[in-house]
C-alpha positions as CSV (number, residue, x, y, z in Angstrom):
1,X,76.2,-102.4,50.6
2,X,79.2,-101.1,52.3
3,X,80.9,-102.8,55.2
4,X,79.7,-100.0,57.5
5,X,76.1,-100.5,56.5
6,X,76.4,-104.3,57.0
7,X,77.8,-103.6,60.5
8,X,74.8,-101.3,61.3
9,X,72.3,-103.9,60.2
10,X,74.1,-106.6,62.3
11,X,74.0,-104.3,65.4
12,X,70.3,-103.5,64.9
13,X,69.5,-107.2,64.5
14,X,71.4,-108.1,67.6
15,X,69.7,-105.4,69.7
16,X,66.3,-106.7,68.5
17,X,67.3,-110.3,69.5
18,X,68.7,-109.2,72.9
19,X,65.9,-106.9,73.9
20,X,66.3,-104.2,76.6
21,X,69.5,-104.3,78.5
22,X,69.3,-103.8,82.2
23,X,72.0,-103.2,84.9
24,X,71.4,-105.9,87.4
25,X,72.4,-107.2,90.8
26,X,70.9,-109.4,93.5
27,X,69.3,-109.3,97.0
28,X,72.0,-110.0,99.6
29,X,70.1,-109.2,102.8
30,X,66.5,-109.0,103.9
31,X,65.4,-107.1,107.0
32,X,61.9,-106.0,108.1
33,X,62.6,-102.4,107.2
34,X,64.8,-102.7,104.1
35,X,66.7,-104.8,101.5
36,X,70.4,-104.8,100.6
37,X,71.3,-105.1,97.0
38,X,74.8,-106.2,95.8
39,X,76.3,-105.6,92.4
40,X,74.6,-102.2,91.7
41,X,76.2,-99.7,94.1
42,X,78.5,-98.2,91.4
43,X,75.5,-97.5,89.2
44,X,73.0,-96.1,91.7
45,X,72.3,-92.7,93.2
46,X,70.2,-91.8,96.3
47,X,66.5,-91.4,95.4
48,X,66.7,-93.7,92.3
49,X,64.4,-96.7,92.0
50,X,65.2,-100.3,91.9
51,X,63.0,-103.2,90.7
52,X,63.2,-106.5,92.4
53,X,61.8,-109.7,90.9
54,X,60.3,-112.3,93.1
55,X,58.0,-115.2,92.0
56,X,57.5,-113.6,88.6
57,X,56.4,-110.2,90.1
58,X,58.3,-106.9,90.2
59,X,58.5,-104.9,93.4
60,X,59.6,-101.3,93.3
61,X,61.9,-99.8,95.9
62,X,63.9,-96.6,96.4
63,X,67.6,-96.4,97.2
64,X,68.1,-94.7,100.6
65,X,71.8,-95.5,101.1
66,X,74.8,-96.5,98.9
67,X,78.2,-97.8,100.0
68,X,81.0,-99.8,98.5
69,X,79.5,-103.2,99.5
70,X,76.0,-102.5,98.2
71,X,72.8,-100.4,98.4
72,X,70.0,-100.2,100.9
73,X,66.6,-100.2,99.4
74,X,63.2,-99.4,101.0
75,X,60.2,-101.0,99.2
76,X,57.1,-99.1,98.3
77,X,55.0,-102.2,99.1
78,X,53.9,-103.2,102.6
79,X,55.3,-106.5,103.7
80,X,57.0,-107.0,100.3
81,X,58.5,-110.4,100.0
82,X,62.0,-110.9,98.7
83,X,64.5,-113.7,99.0
84,X,68.2,-113.9,99.0
85,X,69.5,-114.1,95.5
86,X,66.5,-112.5,93.8
87,X,67.5,-110.4,90.9
88,X,67.4,-106.6,91.1
89,X,67.9,-103.9,88.5
90,X,68.2,-100.2,88.2
91,X,65.2,-98.2,87.0
92,X,66.2,-94.6,87.7
93,X,64.5,-91.6,89.4
94,X,60.7,-91.4,89.6
95,X,58.9,-89.1,87.1
96,X,55.3,-88.0,86.5
97,X,53.6,-86.8,83.3
98,X,50.6,-84.8,84.6
99,X,47.8,-83.8,82.3
100,X,44.8,-81.4,82.5
101,X,42.5,-84.5,82.2
102,X,43.7,-85.6,85.7
103,X,41.2,-83.1,87.2
104,X,38.5,-85.1,89.0
105,X,40.7,-88.2,89.4
106,X,42.1,-90.0,92.4
107,X,45.6,-91.5,92.3
108,X,48.1,-93.1,94.6
109,X,51.6,-91.9,95.4
110,X,53.1,-93.5,92.4
111,X,50.6,-91.8,90.1
112,X,48.5,-94.8,89.4
113,X,44.7,-94.4,89.2
114,X,42.7,-95.9,92.1
115,X,39.2,-94.5,91.3
116,X,38.1,-97.2,88.7
117,X,37.7,-94.5,86.0
118,X,40.3,-96.0,83.6
119,X,43.9,-95.2,82.8
120,X,45.3,-91.8,83.1
121,X,46.3,-89.9,80.1
122,X,50.0,-89.0,80.1
123,X,51.0,-85.4,79.6
124,X,53.4,-84.2,76.9
125,X,56.2,-83.4,79.4
126,X,57.7,-85.4,82.2
127,X,58.4,-83.8,85.5
128,X,60.7,-85.0,88.3
129,X,59.2,-85.8,91.7
130,X,62.1,-83.9,93.3
131,X,61.8,-80.6,91.3
132,X,63.5,-77.6,93.0
133,X,61.4,-74.5,93.8
134,X,61.6,-71.4,91.5
135,X,64.6,-69.1,92.1
136,X,63.8,-66.6,94.9
137,X,64.4,-63.5,92.9
138,X,62.3,-64.8,90.0
139,X,59.2,-65.5,92.0
140,X,56.2,-63.2,91.8
141,X,55.1,-61.1,94.8
142,X,52.2,-62.4,96.9
143,X,49.6,-59.6,97.3
144,X,46.2,-60.7,95.9
145,X,43.6,-61.2,98.7
146,X,41.9,-64.5,99.0
147,X,38.5,-65.2,100.6
148,X,38.2,-68.6,102.3
149,X,34.6,-68.3,103.5
150,X,35.7,-69.1,107.1
151,X,35.0,-65.9,109.2
152,X,37.6,-66.5,111.8
153,X,40.3,-66.8,109.1
154,X,39.1,-64.0,106.8
155,X,38.9,-61.6,109.8
156,X,42.0,-62.3,112.0
157,X,44.4,-64.2,109.7
158,X,43.4,-63.4,106.1
159,X,45.2,-65.1,103.3
160,X,46.6,-64.2,99.9
161,X,46.8,-66.2,96.7
162,X,50.1,-68.0,96.7
163,X,50.5,-67.9,100.5
164,X,51.5,-71.0,102.5
165,X,49.9,-71.5,105.9
166,X,49.7,-74.3,108.4
167,X,46.9,-75.5,110.6
168,X,48.4,-76.7,113.9
169,X,46.3,-78.9,116.1
170,X,46.3,-82.0,118.3
171,X,44.1,-85.0,117.4
172,X,40.4,-84.6,117.6
173,X,40.3,-80.7,117.7
174,X,38.7,-80.2,114.3
175,X,41.7,-80.0,112.0
176,X,40.2,-82.2,109.2
177,X,36.9,-80.4,109.5
178,X,38.5,-77.0,109.0
179,X,40.5,-78.3,106.0
180,X,37.2,-79.5,104.5
181,X,35.7,-76.1,104.9
182,X,38.8,-74.5,103.2
183,X,38.7,-77.1,100.4
184,X,35.5,-75.5,99.1
185,X,37.1,-72.0,98.7
186,X,36.3,-70.2,95.5
187,X,38.6,-68.5,93.0
188,X,40.8,-71.5,92.1
189,X,41.0,-73.2,88.7
190,X,42.7,-76.3,90.0
191,X,42.8,-78.1,93.4
192,X,45.3,-80.7,94.5
193,X,44.7,-82.7,97.6
194,X,47.3,-84.9,99.3
195,X,45.8,-87.2,102.0
196,X,48.8,-88.7,103.8
197,X,48.4,-91.4,106.4
198,X,44.6,-90.8,106.7
199,X,42.1,-93.4,107.9
200,X,40.7,-95.2,105.0
201,X,37.1,-94.3,105.8
202,X,37.9,-90.6,105.8
203,X,39.0,-90.5,102.1
204,X,35.4,-91.0,100.7
205,X,34.1,-88.5,103.2
206,X,36.6,-85.8,102.1
207,X,36.0,-86.4,98.4
208,X,32.2,-86.6,98.6
209,X,31.4,-84.0,101.3
210,X,34.3,-81.6,101.8
211,X,35.4,-80.9,98.2
212,X,31.8,-80.2,97.0
213,X,31.8,-78.3,93.7
214,X,35.6,-78.3,93.7
215,X,35.6,-82.1,93.2
216,X,35.7,-81.8,89.4
217,X,38.7,-79.4,89.7
218,X,40.6,-81.6,92.1
219,X,43.4,-84.2,91.7
220,X,43.5,-86.2,94.9
221,X,46.6,-88.2,95.9
222,X,45.9,-90.8,98.6
223,X,48.2,-92.7,100.8
224,X,46.4,-94.2,103.7
225,X,47.8,-95.0,107.1
226,X,48.1,-98.7,106.3
227,X,50.5,-98.1,103.4
228,X,54.3,-98.3,103.6
229,X,56.3,-95.3,104.9
230,X,57.8,-95.0,101.4
231,X,54.3,-94.3,99.9
232,X,53.4,-91.9,102.7
233,X,56.7,-90.1,102.2
234,X,56.2,-90.0,98.4
235,X,52.5,-88.8,98.4
236,X,53.2,-85.1,99.3
237,X,55.9,-84.9,96.6
238,X,53.5,-86.4,94.0
239,X,50.8,-83.9,95.0
240,X,53.3,-81.0,94.9
241,X,54.5,-82.1,91.4
242,X,51.0,-82.1,90.1
243,X,50.3,-78.7,91.6
244,X,53.5,-77.3,90.0
245,X,52.2,-78.6,86.6
246,X,49.0,-76.5,86.9
247,X,50.9,-73.5,88.3
248,X,53.3,-73.5,85.3
249,X,50.2,-73.4,83.0
250,X,49.2,-70.1,84.6
251,X,46.5,-71.5,86.9
252,X,45.7,-70.5,90.4
253,X,46.1,-73.7,92.4
254,X,44.8,-74.7,95.9
255,X,47.1,-77.3,97.5
256,X,45.9,-79.1,100.6
257,X,48.2,-81.5,102.4
258,X,46.9,-83.5,105.3
259,X,49.2,-83.9,107.1
260,X,52.8,-82.8,106.9
261,X,53.5,-84.5,110.3
262,X,52.8,-87.9,108.8
263,X,55.2,-87.1,106.0
264,X,57.8,-86.3,108.7
265,X,57.0,-89.6,110.5
266,X,57.5,-91.5,107.2
267,X,60.7,-89.6,106.4
268,X,62.0,-90.6,109.9
269,X,61.3,-94.3,109.2
270,X,63.3,-94.1,106.0
271,X,66.2,-92.1,107.5
272,X,66.5,-94.6,110.4
273,X,66.5,-97.5,108.0
274,X,69.4,-95.7,106.1
275,X,71.4,-95.6,109.3
276,X,71.0,-92.0,110.3
277,X,71.2,-91.1,114.0
278,X,68.2,-89.9,115.9
279,X,68.9,-86.4,117.1
280,X,65.5,-84.8,118.2
281,X,62.7,-87.0,119.6
282,X,63.7,-89.8,117.3
283,X,63.9,-87.6,114.2
284,X,67.0,-87.9,112.0
285,X,68.7,-84.7,110.7
286,X,67.5,-85.3,107.1
287,X,63.9,-84.9,108.2
288,X,64.5,-81.2,109.0
289,X,66.0,-80.6,105.6
290,X,63.3,-82.5,103.8
291,X,60.5,-80.4,105.3
292,X,61.6,-77.0,103.9
293,X,62.5,-78.6,100.6
294,X,58.9,-79.7,100.2
295,X,57.2,-76.6,101.6
296,X,59.3,-74.1,99.6
297,X,58.0,-75.7,96.4
298,X,54.6,-74.2,97.1
299,X,53.8,-70.5,96.7
300,X,54.0,-68.1,93.8
301,X,55.6,-69.2,90.5
302,X,57.9,-67.1,88.4
303,X,56.5,-63.8,87.0
304,X,53.8,-64.5,84.5
305,X,52.9,-68.0,85.8
306,X,50.3,-69.1,88.3
307,X,50.6,-69.7,92.0
308,X,50.1,-72.5,94.6
309,X,48.2,-71.5,97.7
310,X,49.3,-74.1,100.2
311,X,47.3,-75.2,103.2
312,X,49.3,-77.7,105.3
313,X,47.9,-79.5,108.4
314,X,50.3,-80.2,111.2
315,X,49.3,-82.8,113.8
316,X,50.9,-81.6,117.0
317,X,52.0,-84.6,119.1
318,X,50.7,-84.4,122.6
319,X,49.4,-80.9,122.0
320,X,53.0,-79.7,122.3
321,X,53.1,-76.8,119.8
322,X,56.9,-76.6,120.3
323,X,57.8,-80.1,119.2
324,X,60.7,-80.2,116.7
325,X,58.5,-80.9,113.6
326,X,55.9,-78.2,114.4
327,X,58.6,-75.7,115.2
328,X,60.4,-76.3,112.0
329,X,57.3,-76.1,109.9
330,X,56.0,-72.9,111.6
331,X,59.3,-71.2,110.9
332,X,59.1,-72.1,107.2
333,X,55.5,-71.1,106.4
334,X,53.8,-67.7,105.9
335,X,51.6,-68.0,108.8
336,X,49.9,-70.5,111.2
337,X,46.4,-71.2,112.4
338,X,46.3,-72.7,115.9
339,X,43.4,-74.9,117.0
340,X,43.0,-75.0,120.7
341,X,41.6,-78.0,122.6
342,X,40.2,-75.8,125.4
343,X,38.2,-73.8,122.8
344,X,36.9,-77.1,121.2
345,X,35.9,-78.3,124.7
346,X,33.7,-75.3,125.0
347,X,31.9,-76.3,121.7
348,X,33.2,-73.4,119.7
349,X,34.2,-74.5,116.2
350,X,36.4,-73.9,114.3
351,X,38.4,-73.9,117.5
352,X,40.8,-71.2,116.3
353,X,42.9,-69.4,118.9
354,X,42.9,-65.9,117.4
355,X,45.6,-64.7,119.8
356,X,48.1,-67.5,118.9
357,X,47.4,-67.5,115.1
358,X,48.9,-65.1,112.6
359,X,49.1,-64.5,108.9
360,X,52.4,-62.8,107.8
361,X,50.7,-61.3,104.7
362,X,47.6,-59.9,106.4
363,X,48.8,-56.3,105.7
364,X,48.1,-56.9,102.0
365,X,44.5,-57.7,102.8
366,X,43.4,-55.3,105.7
367,X,42.7,-51.7,105.2
368,X,44.1,-49.4,107.9
369,X,40.7,-49.2,109.5
370,X,40.3,-53.0,109.5
371,X,43.7,-53.5,111.0
372,X,43.0,-51.0,113.8
373,X,39.7,-52.9,114.5
374,X,41.4,-56.3,114.5
375,X,44.1,-55.2,116.9
376,X,41.5,-53.6,119.2
377,X,39.4,-56.9,119.2
378,X,42.5,-59.0,120.0
379,X,43.3,-56.8,122.9
380,X,39.8,-57.2,124.2
381,X,39.9,-60.9,123.8
382,X,43.2,-61.1,125.6
383,X,41.9,-59.1,128.6
384,X,38.6,-61.1,128.6
385,X,40.6,-64.3,128.9
386,X,43.0,-62.9,131.5
387,X,40.1,-61.9,133.8
388,X,38.2,-65.2,133.4
389,X,39.3,-66.6,136.8
390,X,38.5,-63.2,138.4
391,X,35.0,-63.3,137.0
392,X,34.5,-66.9,138.0
393,X,35.4,-66.2,141.6
394,X,33.0,-63.2,141.7
395,X,35.7,-60.6,141.8
396,X,34.2,-58.6,138.9
397,X,31.5,-56.1,139.6
398,X,29.7,-54.3,136.7
399,X,30.1,-50.6,136.7
400,X,33.6,-50.5,138.4
401,X,35.6,-50.7,135.1
402,X,33.8,-49.3,132.0
403,X,36.4,-50.9,129.6
404,X,36.0,-54.3,131.2
405,X,32.2,-53.8,131.1
406,X,32.4,-53.3,127.4
407,X,34.7,-56.3,126.9
408,X,32.4,-58.6,128.9
409,X,29.4,-57.5,126.8
410,X,31.1,-57.7,123.3
411,X,33.6,-60.7,123.5
412,X,30.9,-63.4,123.9
413,X,29.1,-61.9,120.8
414,X,32.4,-62.0,118.9
415,X,32.8,-65.7,119.9
416,X,29.3,-66.4,118.6
417,X,30.1,-64.6,115.3
418,X,33.2,-66.7,114.8
419,X,31.4,-70.0,115.4
420,X,30.8,-71.7,112.0
421,X,30.0,-75.3,111.1
422,X,30.7,-77.1,107.8
423,X,26.9,-77.0,107.0
424,X,26.8,-73.2,107.5
425,X,26.9,-71.1,104.4
426,X,30.3,-69.6,103.7
427,X,31.0,-66.1,104.8
428,X,30.6,-63.5,102.0
429,X,31.6,-60.3,103.8
430,X,33.3,-61.2,107.1
431,X,33.6,-57.6,108.4
432,X,30.0,-56.8,107.6
433,X,28.8,-60.0,109.3
434,X,30.9,-59.2,112.4
435,X,29.5,-55.7,112.6
436,X,25.9,-57.0,112.5
437,X,26.8,-59.6,115.2
438,X,28.4,-57.0,117.6
439,X,25.5,-54.5,117.2
440,X,22.8,-57.1,117.8
441,X,20.8,-56.5,120.9
């Protein structure tokens, strides 16, 4: 045996005796919103994970700030306990290994199963939680029409496979109900659902009632409202990473995120803990860069791969559709569906305001005749609503304006045709059904 071979054996033996080597530090500050770690700052990068050991248990946190004196870490646990001097060590960035067998499973934001169906099978390839979107010039075009089964959407704001659209609504206007109706849409080989900041009782309702036959195709990522901001901030990224896995396999993916606003709220908590200033209604600047980074990952993949059709709910604070988060999201997506509280108060559901809603890819779905019809119907609805006060005061007399007479006769029938409940059968041919409703005596 040569000297070099003896040295190799000695090194291998020493490594077996030592075990895994870890770069470590210790907790130097504990605050309600974060920890400070000393001794690791020269080895850490933003977004990497750190493990902290306390009473024999390991708690996971993410690095949100690094400076010369240490690193600021936000824990993924709620009320995680840590003491001064507890050991901490670098883990690295978060990764997932999705697999086709994940369909039908329910997981948390860290990719751990929470459905009591056993461990998850790890896929062959590992994917970063922070993957960039495909290059703009390499992405496929979005042109294939998509039928949702919701008449108001299929008529006035039709979607295409690979489109990204937002549902904007205040609380209690039917946003989750409409999402549930869209979750049962046909034509997808994979469904990924991200429930972010939801009430705990609504999770089972969505899984058992809304998904329907798509349940066996769905991977559901859950982070309820009682979980930490870190988990609520991570859940949409986990859902997006899983959707990208199925897209790259060539599948047509339906991605539902409810809601992006709660992701923004969680990102705000993290940014403020990292020391960022609040610039717009308490939101830090990084929140408005995190939103498009997340939303741009949805959509069509590169030529020859699949697509991610993204439906994102946006909870409008105080029914203000121009609040900074809603405005940022609306400018990023390929269309928006506005739910109006005044319409909901009249008992018309889904409470879609067809005058305020738009699909930027509708031209790929409508024929010229259908587009002409929709524009005509919108103008009729606009005049019907503009003359509502006049009619209520008795200022309208039938026979004096033939156009208004036609509008008063047809628009209520249109409203009735657009009314649809979750228990109603999905629309099969929206324009045929609309024609039947308008011609009914």
